[in-house]
C-alpha positions as CSV (number, residue, x, y, z in Angstrom):
1,M,84.2,79.7,51.6
2,A,81.8,76.8,50.8
3,R,78.9,77.0,48.4
4,L,75.6,75.9,48.9
5,V,74.2,74.3,45.9
6,F,70.4,73.0,45.4
7,G,70.1,70.5,42.7
8,M,67.5,67.7,42.1
9,N,65.6,65.7,39.3
10,Q,62.4,67.8,38.3
11,S,59.9,66.9,35.9
12,L,58.9,69.2,32.9
13,D,55.9,69.9,34.9
14,G,58.1,71.3,37.7
15,Y,57.9,68.1,40.4
16,V,60.5,66.2,42.1
17,D,59.3,63.1,43.2
18,H,62.0,60.1,43.1
19,M,59.4,57.4,42.9
20,A,57.9,58.6,39.5
21,F,61.3,59.0,37.8
22,A,64.8,58.4,38.4
23,P,68.2,58.9,36.6
24,G,69.4,56.8,34.1
25,P,73.2,55.0,34.4
26,L,75.0,58.0,32.9
27,L,73.2,60.8,35.2
28,F,73.8,58.2,38.0
29,R,77.6,58.2,37.4
30,H,77.5,62.1,37.4
31,F,75.8,61.9,40.7
32,I,78.2,59.5,42.1
33,E,80.8,61.9,40.9
34,E,79.4,64.9,42.5
35,A,79.1,63.0,45.8
36,E,82.5,61.9,46.1
37,R,83.9,65.7,45.3
38,Q,81.1,67.6,47.4
39,A,82.0,69.0,50.9
40,G,79.2,67.7,52.6
41,S,75.4,67.7,52.2
42,L,72.6,69.6,53.9
43,Y,69.2,67.8,54.4
44,G,66.0,68.4,55.5
45,R,64.3,65.7,57.5
46,R,62.1,64.2,55.0
47,I,64.9,63.7,52.0
48,Y,67.2,62.7,54.8
49,E,65.2,59.9,55.7
50,I,64.9,58.7,52.5
51,M,68.5,58.9,51.9
52,R,69.2,56.4,54.8
53,Y,68.4,54.0,52.6
54,W,72.2,54.1,51.3
55,D,73.3,53.5,55.0
56,D,72.6,50.0,54.7
57,E,74.2,47.1,52.2
58,H,71.7,45.9,49.7
59,P,72.4,42.5,48.1
60,E,70.8,43.6,44.5
61,W,72.9,46.5,44.2
62,G,75.7,46.7,41.4
63,A,78.8,48.3,41.3
64,E,77.4,52.0,40.9
65,E,74.9,51.7,43.7
66,R,78.0,50.7,45.9
67,A,80.0,53.7,44.8
68,F,77.2,56.2,45.6
69,A,76.7,54.3,48.9
70,A,80.5,54.5,50.0
71,A,80.4,58.5,48.7
72,W,77.5,59.4,50.7
73,R,78.6,57.5,53.9
74,K,82.1,59.6,53.6
75,Q,80.3,62.8,53.4
76,T,79.5,64.8,56.4
77,K,75.7,65.5,56.9
78,W,74.0,68.3,58.7
79,V,70.4,67.6,59.0
80,V,67.9,70.5,59.7
81,S,65.1,69.3,61.6
82,R,62.8,70.2,64.9
83,S,61.2,66.8,65.3
84,L,64.5,64.6,65.0
85,T,66.6,63.9,68.4
86,S,69.4,62.0,67.0
87,V,70.8,61.4,63.5
88,G,72.8,58.4,61.6
89,P,76.6,58.1,60.7
90,N,78.9,61.0,60.0
91,A,75.7,63.1,60.5
92,R,75.2,66.3,62.5
93,L,71.8,67.7,63.7
94,V,71.1,71.3,63.2
95,S,67.8,72.1,65.2
96,G,68.5,75.9,66.7
97,D,69.5,79.3,64.5
98,L,69.4,78.3,61.1
99,E,70.9,81.0,59.6
100,G,73.8,81.6,62.1
101,T,74.5,77.6,61.8
102,I,74.6,77.6,58.0
103,R,76.8,81.2,57.9
104,R,79.1,79.4,60.2
105,L,79.3,76.3,58.2
106,K,79.8,78.2,54.9
107,S,83.0,80.3,56.2
108,E,84.6,77.2,57.9
109,R,84.5,75.2,54.8
110,D,85.7,74.7,51.3
111,G,83.8,73.3,47.9
112,E,80.3,72.6,47.2
113,I,77.6,71.4,49.8
114,E,74.7,70.0,48.6
115,V,71.4,71.2,49.6
116,A,68.7,68.4,49.6
117,G,64.8,69.1,49.9
118,P,62.6,71.7,48.7
119,E,61.5,73.5,52.0
120,L,65.2,73.4,53.2
121,A,66.3,75.3,49.9
122,Q,63.3,77.6,50.4
123,S,64.4,78.6,54.0
124,L,68.0,78.9,53.0
125,G,67.0,80.9,49.8
126,E,65.1,83.3,51.7
127,L,67.8,84.2,53.8
128,G,70.1,84.5,50.7
129,L,72.1,81.5,51.4
130,I,71.6,79.5,48.5
131,D,74.6,80.3,45.6
132,E,73.3,78.1,43.0
133,Y,70.4,76.2,41.7
134,R,70.6,73.5,39.3
135,I,67.6,71.7,37.8
136,Y,68.0,68.1,36.4
137,L,65.0,68.4,33.9
138,H,63.5,65.1,32.7
139,P,61.1,64.6,29.9
140,V,58.4,63.2,32.1
141,V,55.3,65.1,33.1
142,I,53.8,63.9,36.4
143,G,51.2,66.1,37.5
144,H,51.8,65.8,41.4
145,G,54.2,65.7,43.9
146,K,56.7,68.2,45.6
147,P,57.3,71.2,43.5
148,Y,61.0,71.8,43.0
149,F,60.3,75.6,44.5
150,A,58.6,75.0,47.6
151,G,57.5,78.5,48.0
152,S,57.9,81.9,47.1
153,R,59.9,81.7,43.7
154,P,63.6,83.5,43.7
155,R,64.6,85.7,41.2
156,L,67.2,83.9,39.3
157,R,69.7,84.4,36.3
158,L,71.0,81.3,34.2
159,V,74.4,80.7,33.9
160,A,74.6,77.3,32.2
161,H,72.7,74.5,30.3
162,D,74.4,71.2,29.7
163,L,72.8,68.3,27.9
164,M,73.3,65.4,30.3
165,T,72.4,62.4,28.5
166,E,70.3,62.2,25.6
167,D,67.1,63.5,27.3
168,V,67.9,65.0,30.9
169,I,69.3,69.1,30.6
170,R,71.0,70.3,33.6
171,L,69.7,74.2,34.1
172,T,72.3,76.2,36.4
173,Y,71.2,79.5,38.0
174,V,72.6,81.9,40.4
175,P,70.2,84.6,42.2
176,A,69.8,87.7,40.2
């Protein structure tokens, strides 16, 4: 059975804004390795549209960016949206029964499925479908953006904490 894992970079004040800060080289390498071994990714519409950047080649990319793009393109992606009518390569649109579709997906797959997007994570969390939360805590305060927890705050239990780089900590929680 697959496990749903919601993990994102977060500022000290609780925001996930990819334009305000980004992972350094060591953390980016970690994300490449995660993408290479994940069973797939589950996206909300907004974050999927941002991630479509990796569908195209960019001449300014180095080896690490090309490695991440290759891993991302290879993954099966499920995109939850009521407004999209089509999605890109290796992606499937989820527009109907969210709970039933995701429960089936979890039962049919093995491994980790990444959940991306705070609103989608909130919806899945409220349905009891998120198995793990990973907060990559960066030492920045930005004062704006989208909060990691988009709605109600789930009761969580800390199960691990790891120093990922000299200044980024990964906090791993499971529902309490």
